C-alpha positions as CSV (number, residue, x, y, z in Angstrom):
1,M,-119.8,-78.0,62.6
2,V,-120.4,-75.5,65.6
3,K,-119.6,-77.9,68.5
4,R,-116.3,-79.6,69.6
5,T,-115.3,-81.8,72.5
6,A,-115.7,-80.1,75.7
7,S,-111.8,-80.7,76.6
8,S,-109.8,-78.3,74.7
9,S,-106.9,-80.7,75.4
10,L,-108.1,-82.7,72.5
11,L,-107.6,-80.2,70.3
12,A,-104.9,-80.7,67.5
13,L,-101.9,-78.2,67.9
14,V,-101.8,-76.6,64.3
15,S,-99.3,-73.7,64.2
16,I,-100.1,-70.6,62.2
17,F,-97.5,-68.9,60.6
18,P,-98.8,-66.0,58.4
19,G,-96.1,-65.8,56.1
20,S,-96.3,-69.5,54.9
21,A,-99.5,-71.0,56.0
22,A,-101.3,-69.8,52.7
23,A,-98.8,-71.9,50.6
24,Q,-100.2,-74.8,52.3
25,V,-103.8,-74.4,51.3
26,R,-103.8,-76.3,48.0
27,K,-105.8,-75.7,45.0
28,A,-108.8,-78.0,45.1
29,P,-109.7,-80.5,42.4
30,Q,-111.3,-79.3,39.5
31,T,-115.2,-79.8,39.7
32,A,-117.6,-78.5,37.5
33,E,-119.4,-75.2,39.0
34,I,-122.8,-75.6,40.3
35,G,-123.3,-72.6,41.6
36,R,-122.1,-69.2,43.1
37,I,-123.0,-67.7,46.5
38,R,-121.9,-64.5,47.9
39,V,-121.1,-64.4,51.6
40,H,-121.0,-61.0,53.6
41,V,-118.8,-61.3,56.9
42,R,-119.6,-58.4,59.3
43,N,-118.0,-57.5,62.3
44,P,-114.6,-58.9,61.6
45,D,-112.8,-58.7,65.4
46,V,-110.5,-61.4,63.9
47,P,-106.8,-60.8,62.6
48,V,-106.7,-60.2,58.9
49,E,-104.1,-63.1,58.3
50,I,-106.7,-65.2,60.3
51,L,-109.7,-64.4,58.3
52,S,-108.0,-64.5,55.2
53,L,-106.6,-68.1,55.7
54,S,-109.9,-69.4,56.7
55,Q,-111.9,-68.1,53.8
56,A,-109.3,-69.3,51.6
57,V,-109.4,-72.7,53.3
58,A,-113.4,-72.6,53.2
59,E,-113.5,-71.4,49.3
60,R,-111.1,-74.4,48.7
61,I,-113.3,-76.9,50.2
62,F,-116.7,-75.5,48.4
63,T,-114.5,-75.8,45.2
64,G,-114.2,-79.3,45.5
65,V,-118.0,-79.7,45.2
66,G,-118.7,-76.9,42.6
67,I,-119.7,-74.1,44.7
68,K,-117.8,-70.7,44.3
69,I,-117.9,-68.4,47.2
70,D,-117.9,-64.5,46.7
71,W,-116.2,-63.3,50.2
72,R,-117.5,-59.7,51.2
73,S,-117.1,-57.5,54.0
74,G,-119.8,-55.6,55.7
75,A,-123.6,-55.3,55.5
76,A,-125.2,-56.9,52.6
77,Q,-127.4,-54.7,50.0
78,S,-128.5,-56.9,47.6
79,R,-131.6,-58.8,45.7
80,E,-129.5,-62.0,45.6
81,Q,-130.1,-62.3,49.4
82,P,-126.5,-63.2,49.9
83,I,-125.7,-65.1,53.3
84,T,-124.6,-62.9,56.1
85,I,-122.1,-63.9,58.9
86,D,-121.9,-62.0,62.0
87,L,-118.5,-62.7,64.0
88,A,-120.3,-62.2,67.6
89,V,-119.5,-62.7,71.1
90,A,-121.3,-66.0,72.7
91,P,-124.0,-65.3,74.8
92,R,-124.1,-66.5,78.6
93,H,-126.8,-68.9,78.1
94,C,-125.1,-70.7,75.0
95,Q,-123.6,-74.0,75.8
96,P,-119.7,-73.9,76.0
97,H,-119.1,-76.4,73.1
98,V,-121.6,-74.3,70.7
99,L,-119.2,-72.4,68.2
100,A,-122.0,-70.8,66.0
101,Y,-125.7,-71.3,64.7
102,A,-127.3,-70.7,61.3
103,L,-130.9,-70.0,60.4
104,P,-131.2,-72.6,57.3
105,Y,-134.8,-72.3,56.5
106,E,-134.6,-68.4,56.6
107,G,-131.2,-68.8,54.4
108,I,-129.4,-65.6,55.1
109,H,-128.2,-65.3,58.5
110,I,-125.2,-67.3,60.6
111,Q,-123.7,-66.2,63.9
112,V,-120.1,-67.4,64.6
113,F,-118.9,-67.1,68.2
114,Y,-115.1,-66.2,67.4
115,D,-114.4,-65.1,71.0
116,R,-114.7,-69.1,71.7
117,I,-112.6,-70.3,68.5
118,Q,-109.9,-67.5,68.9
119,E,-109.0,-69.7,72.2
120,Q,-108.0,-72.6,70.3
121,P,-104.3,-73.3,68.9
122,N,-105.7,-74.4,65.3
123,R,-108.1,-71.3,65.3
124,A,-107.7,-70.6,61.5
125,A,-108.5,-74.0,60.1
126,L,-111.4,-74.6,63.0
127,L,-112.8,-71.2,61.8
128,A,-112.6,-72.2,58.1
129,H,-114.7,-75.5,58.9
130,V,-117.1,-73.7,61.2
131,F,-117.7,-71.3,58.2
132,V,-118.1,-74.5,55.9
133,H,-120.3,-76.3,57.8
134,E,-122.6,-73.0,58.6
135,I,-122.6,-72.1,55.1
136,T,-123.6,-75.7,54.1
137,H,-126.9,-75.4,56.2
138,M,-127.6,-72.8,54.3
139,L,-127.3,-74.0,51.0
140,Q,-128.9,-77.3,52.0
141,G,-132.1,-75.0,53.3
142,V,-132.6,-78.0,56.1
143,V,-131.6,-78.8,59.7
144,R,-129.7,-82.1,59.4
145,H,-126.4,-83.6,60.1
146,S,-124.1,-86.4,58.8
147,E,-122.6,-89.3,60.7
148,T,-119.3,-88.5,59.2
149,G,-117.3,-85.6,57.9
150,I,-117.6,-81.8,58.0
151,M,-121.5,-82.0,58.6
152,K,-121.2,-84.0,61.9
153,A,-123.2,-82.7,64.7
154,R,-120.1,-82.9,67.0
155,W,-116.4,-83.0,65.9
156,T,-114.3,-85.4,67.7
157,A,-110.6,-85.2,68.6
158,A,-109.6,-87.1,65.7
159,D,-111.6,-84.8,63.3
160,I,-110.2,-81.6,64.5
161,D,-106.7,-83.2,64.0
162,Q,-107.6,-83.8,60.6
163,M,-108.4,-79.7,60.3
164,G,-105.6,-78.3,58.4
165,F,-104.9,-76.2,55.4
166,A,-104.2,-78.8,52.9
167,T,-106.2,-81.7,54.7
168,T,-109.9,-81.0,55.5
169,L,-113.0,-82.8,56.8
170,P,-114.8,-84.1,53.6
171,F,-118.4,-83.9,52.6
172,T,-120.3,-87.2,52.4
173,P,-122.4,-87.8,49.0
174,A,-125.5,-87.1,51.0
175,D,-124.2,-83.6,51.7
176,V,-123.3,-82.9,48.4
177,M,-126.8,-84.1,47.0
178,L,-128.3,-81.8,49.3
179,I,-126.3,-78.8,48.5
180,R,-127.0,-79.2,44.8
181,M,-130.9,-79.4,45.6
182,G,-130.5,-76.5,47.8
183,M,-128.8,-74.4,45.4
184,A,-131.3,-74.9,42.7
185,R,-133.9,-74.0,45.1
186,R,-132.1,-70.5,45.9
187,V,-131.8,-70.0,42.2
188,E,-135.8,-70.5,41.8
189,A,-136.2,-68.4,44.8
190,L,-134.5,-65.2,43.6
191,K,-137.0,-65.3,40.7
192,G,-140.1,-64.7,42.9
193,P,-140.7,-62.1,45.9
194,V,-138.4,-61.7,48.9
195,V,-140.0,-63.5,51.7
196,E,-138.9,-63.2,55.4
197,T,-139.1,-65.9,57.7
198,P,-139.2,-64.5,61.1
199,A,-139.7,-67.8,63.1
200,D,-136.8,-70.1,62.1
201,E,-135.5,-73.3,63.2
202,I,-132.0,-73.2,64.4
203,A,-129.3,-75.5,63.1
204,D,-126.4,-75.9,65.9
205,S,-128.3,-75.0,68.7
206,E,-128.6,-77.1,72.0
207,E,-131.9,-75.7,72.5
208,L,-133.0,-78.1,69.6
209,P,-133.0,-82.0,69.0
210,L,-130.5,-82.2,66.0
């Protein structure tokens, strides 16, 4: 999810305790692995404890649906076309509730506006859910949202309240089906030539009807 309710007062207050919070990231239920994806995070202007905790929570969520995330730092140089997340500053023209966007048909690039996320008291859990939402767009390879759960077009105060280290927003069955289908397409694409998509449709942008 890359959008939040306009009033920050509706956000749940989730305290960050670096020394003990990692212990709250419970192991995800065992699910047969259906694929692995490498994700590079660039320009990490994020405290290391926040980034590490966010990645751990995001990885736990994906493990629950059979996806293994291989987190890396810096630029990607791989034939495998890994997903790249740029932690950036939101442009001035971007609507204030937009926290990130992805290019799902291109399948590689994500922008996360950490300058907006860091203002929130539950920034580690929120960043984790933003990571999962945008990576899922890439894995599914389509611009779409669900009525409930982590792939909603806009999270409510109740959704944000559910975001924590041990409790997270769920995927819907349709989300999981599309992830599996998208992963199969990515595997097949690796067998052919690399194809660039210069004009892509953006997921989670206010400029598009989502």
